[in-house]
C-alpha angles and dihedrals in degrees: 000000000000113000115251117228128203093205133033094207134012124193124219116192147141120262092253090060097050092109091057090047091050092051093049090044093052091048090055100037094091094058107023137043104241138191121214117162096226091060095044100049093111092055093046096041111107094020131100100275095206093052092044094050092045089056094046097050098028102043118351101062123070092205132021124205117202118201093205134207128156091259094049107118094034098085124081098260101031088052089058092045092049091052092051092047094048093047090051091046091050091053101039109011128254101278089116095057128088122185127210108187113208103177122094113261094031118246138176136209112274090238095052110102113250092224093057121105121275122191117211101213096181092053101040104027132222098294094053090045090053090050091052091049091050092048091050091049089054090051088054091055105271117142103210117230113237108235111245125222090253093051092048090051091049091051091049090049091052090053093049092045093052092046090056092043091051092048091051092047094049092046097053142091088246089058092054091047089050090050093052092045093048091049091051092047091049091052091048091050091050089057092048092045092051089056090051091049092050096052111108095355126117103173097045116050124159129198118208119204107188120179123217085242126002133027127011117208134196125194134177102102128076089271129039132239127221126185118194142151141177140193119216102197135037097224106036140040091224106128093013110137138179131182145166113220133188111216134200123209097019136311128295097240110177110258095004119139111228132173093211121046110235114245127213113237104171136358132199110198124198138174138199114251136185116238135207090253087065096251134113122242140168119260126188109241115256091018120105123204107013116098132178138208113227090261093050092047092050090054092047091051092052092047089051090050092051090051095047108024098084129234123337114273 
């Protein structure tokens, strides 16, 4: 007898990629029955999370889509999901699994078969990726549901509702408070991360110079790093800006006397955004999809500094 599945497609992803998962999920909702944790919390609440996730990714979903980064499989829930996926693959093969690499350059888990399907999201975009997922689900035996007029209208209404909700959240006192808090948490994590980097290393030693309020600087490479941000208004994020900058010939400390004027070499700009799960998160400017918690962004900034700051001093 053919196995019965509760879901056509289940998504496995890191928290920072929830926005991408939401967009893919919404694009497929009209034709496939999907599982995305954020939308199934009520059903899972009160159950053994490990058992529930093992069933979803190991048995209950006809296809599984992995939004993959190198640290996928290291967090609490993705570790459980990875185990379920690998156990299922060992027993039945990996025909059910689709991989969407999100790191640059793209990578895959060592255990994932080289001949299995990869989806290049950056090249093809979300709509094409959704089409590939739907086509693969059909190959696995899914008969896609044709979106009705009512369902299309409901999906459109959700999009309009979230757009208004996002606009209200960004243009609010709460949004400015979230921005200041996220900036402070990012700065605190940079200080913690520098201590982690310095442990047990002799050739690479960083010095972090955080300010109670204002810029946070890191030195230790040929060039220096400064992270700073500011909000202009008290009730809107309009004009709010944050950036990490690598500087040559010193740092532009306010009021400091310097013989050589510091020069900008590279800048990484980021902004605070409001997400469908009703939370705020950092997003690199000019990059759709990927979002970061303050801790994740701090780590990304320090990786970027190590890649672009020159040799250790």
